[in-house]
C-alpha positions, 0 to 999 in steps of 0.5 A: 439572471444572476441568481439563476446562471449560479443556481443551473451552475449549482445544479449540474455541478452537484450533478456532476459530482454525485454522477462522479460518486456513482462511478466510481462505486460501481467501479470499486465495486466491480474491480472489488469483484474482480480482486475477490476471482483471484486465487488467494495468494494472488490477493495477498502478493496484490494487499502487499503492492498496495499497502505498499503504495500507502508507504511511499518516503523515498527518504526513510525508503533510500536509509531502509536500502543503504542499509540493506546494502551495508548489512549485504556487505558485512556478510559478504566480507564476514565481519558479522555471521547470518542468523536463520531466519527461524533462529532469530523470528525466535528470538524475537518472540522471546523478546517481544512475547504475545 
C-alpha cells in the first residue's frame, strides 16, 4: 500500500511539473510574440530594463550613485570641466582600439 501511495504521488508530481513547464513555455512564447510586435526602440528600451534587472547589486549601485553625485558636485562648483560626449568617446576609442 505504501509503495502504491508513493508511486501515485510521484506520478502526480511529475504530471504537475510537466504541466507547469508547458504553461511556462507557452507563456514565454506568447510574451515573446507580444514583445516582437513592439517598435524597435521600445524593444531596445525593454531590453535595457531586463538586463538592468539582472544586474542588481545594491552596494555597487550605491557606490556608482555616490560617485555620480560627487562628479556632479565637482562640475557645479567648477572644480572640473565637463567633456563633451563625442570627445570622451573618441578618447576611449583611441585608448581601447577595436
